[in-house]
C-alpha positions as CSV (number, residue, x, y, z in Angstrom):
1,M,-17.7,-5.0,-14.8
2,R,-19.4,-5.4,-18.2
3,L,-18.3,-3.3,-21.1
4,R,-20.4,-1.7,-23.7
5,P,-19.7,-1.3,-27.5
6,G,-18.1,1.8,-28.7
7,I,-14.8,1.8,-26.6
8,K,-12.7,5.1,-28.2
9,K,-10.0,4.9,-25.5
10,K,-8.8,2.5,-22.6
11,N,-6.5,4.4,-20.1
12,V,-4.6,2.7,-17.0
13,A,-3.1,4.2,-14.4
14,K,-0.7,2.6,-11.4
15,A,0.1,3.6,-8.0
16,V,2.7,1.6,-5.9
17,S,2.2,1.5,-2.1
18,F,5.4,0.4,0.2
19,G,5.2,-0.1,4.2
20,G,3.2,2.1,6.2
21,F,1.6,1.4,9.8
22,E,-1.0,-1.3,10.0
23,G,-2.3,-0.7,13.5
24,G,-3.6,2.5,15.5
25,G,-1.0,4.9,16.2
26,Y,2.6,4.2,15.7
27,S,2.6,0.4,15.4
28,D,2.4,-2.6,13.5
29,E,4.7,-1.3,10.8
30,T,4.9,-3.4,7.8
31,N,6.9,-4.2,4.5
32,Q,4.1,-5.0,2.1
33,V,3.8,-3.5,-1.4
34,W,0.6,-2.9,-2.9
35,V,-0.3,-1.7,-6.4
36,L,-3.4,0.1,-7.2
37,T,-4.5,-0.2,-10.8
38,I,-7.0,2.5,-11.9
39,V,-8.5,1.9,-15.4
40,D,-11.1,4.0,-17.5
41,Y,-12.8,3.7,-21.0
42,D,-13.5,6.3,-22.8
43,Y,-16.7,5.8,-25.0
44,E,-17.3,7.3,-28.3
45,D,-20.7,8.7,-26.7
46,D,-18.3,10.7,-24.3
47,S,-19.2,8.5,-21.2
48,L,-16.9,7.2,-19.2
49,D,-16.7,4.0,-17.1
50,Q,-14.2,3.3,-14.6
51,F,-12.7,0.6,-11.8
52,A,-9.7,0.2,-9.4
53,V,-8.2,-2.8,-8.0
54,W,-5.8,-3.1,-5.0
55,E,-3.1,-5.9,-5.7
56,K,-0.7,-7.1,-2.9
57,I,2.7,-7.8,-4.7
58,E,4.6,-10.6,-3.7
59,T,8.6,-9.5,-4.2
60,H,11.7,-11.2,-4.4
61,G,15.3,-10.5,-3.0
62,P,16.1,-8.9,0.3
63,T,13.2,-7.5,1.9
64,P,13.7,-4.0,3.6
65,M,12.5,-3.4,7.1
66,A,9.0,-2.5,7.9
67,R,8.3,1.4,8.3
68,A,6.3,4.3,7.6
69,Y,6.7,7.7,6.7
70,H,9.3,7.1,4.4
71,S,9.9,9.1,0.8
72,A,8.9,6.8,-2.2
73,T,10.7,8.2,-5.5
74,L,10.1,6.5,-8.6
75,I,13.2,6.7,-11.1
76,H,13.4,6.3,-14.7
77,D,9.7,4.8,-14.5
78,R,11.2,1.8,-13.2
79,Y,12.8,2.1,-9.7
80,L,11.4,2.8,-6.7
81,V,13.8,4.6,-4.3
82,I,12.7,4.0,-0.4
83,I,14.8,6.3,1.7
84,G,14.3,6.7,5.7
85,G,11.4,6.6,7.8
86,M,10.0,5.6,11.1
87,A,9.5,2.1,13.0
88,H,8.3,1.7,16.5
89,L,11.8,2.6,17.8
90,G,12.2,5.6,15.7
91,S,13.6,7.0,12.9
92,C,16.0,5.2,10.6
93,M,18.2,5.8,7.7
94,E,17.9,2.5,5.3
95,E,18.0,2.9,1.9
96,S,16.1,0.6,-0.6
97,I,15.4,0.0,-4.1
98,L,12.5,-1.9,-5.9
99,D,12.5,-2.8,-9.3
100,T,8.9,-2.5,-10.6
101,K,9.4,-4.3,-13.6
102,T,10.3,-7.4,-11.6
103,W,9.2,-6.7,-8.4
104,T,12.7,-7.7,-7.1
105,W,14.6,-5.6,-4.3
106,I,18.1,-4.6,-5.5
107,D,20.7,-5.9,-2.8
108,M,22.8,-2.7,-2.5
109,K,25.4,-1.8,-0.2
110,L,26.3,1.8,0.3
111,N,29.9,2.6,0.7
112,C,30.0,6.0,1.9
113,K,32.0,8.1,4.1
114,G,28.7,8.6,6.8
115,E,25.2,9.3,6.0
116,P,22.6,11.7,7.1
117,R,21.2,10.9,10.5
118,G,17.6,8.9,10.4
119,R,14.8,10.8,9.3
120,H,11.1,10.8,8.5
121,G,8.8,12.5,7.1
122,H,10.9,13.9,4.5
123,S,10.6,14.2,1.2
124,V,13.2,13.4,-1.9
125,S,12.8,14.6,-5.4
126,F,14.4,13.2,-8.5
127,E,15.9,15.6,-11.5
128,T,17.9,14.6,-14.8
129,N,19.8,17.6,-16.1
130,E,22.2,17.3,-18.8
131,G,22.7,13.6,-18.6
132,I,23.3,13.5,-15.0
133,D,20.2,11.7,-12.4
134,S,20.2,13.4,-8.8
135,L,18.2,12.6,-6.1
136,C,17.7,15.6,-3.4
137,L,17.0,14.7,0.1
138,G,15.6,17.0,2.6
139,K,13.3,18.0,5.6
140,V,13.1,21.3,7.1
141,V,13.7,20.7,10.9
142,G,13.1,23.2,13.9
143,L,10.0,25.2,12.6
144,T,6.8,25.6,15.0
145,Y,3.8,26.5,13.9
């Protein structure tokens, strides 16, 4: 892309993608990490040039299991928290954290008395309230449409 003179502002946005099914249907799950970088240039004449590029990221540390239909929540503009998902054998409940500054998977072992059963197609929200960080995990079960 050839840039013209008169750039007023450059905007950059990034989206991180983890996992998913590569095959047709529910098959060939992956644990690859990709980043979509979107760049736009605002010019003094109010015109705009945009481009986007996908890049496969080589990560470090213990790679989590391949899956799809998981949740991926960014916390503190740095840590991508992956929870649950679905592999070809069914739902799982594995938690993984990716440091998006170093592209390193954080090796964490949760020492809990039980955990939720495996789930996929759920959502997770992140909230900070009075200095306390909370991840809220949920899925509505048993609804028919």
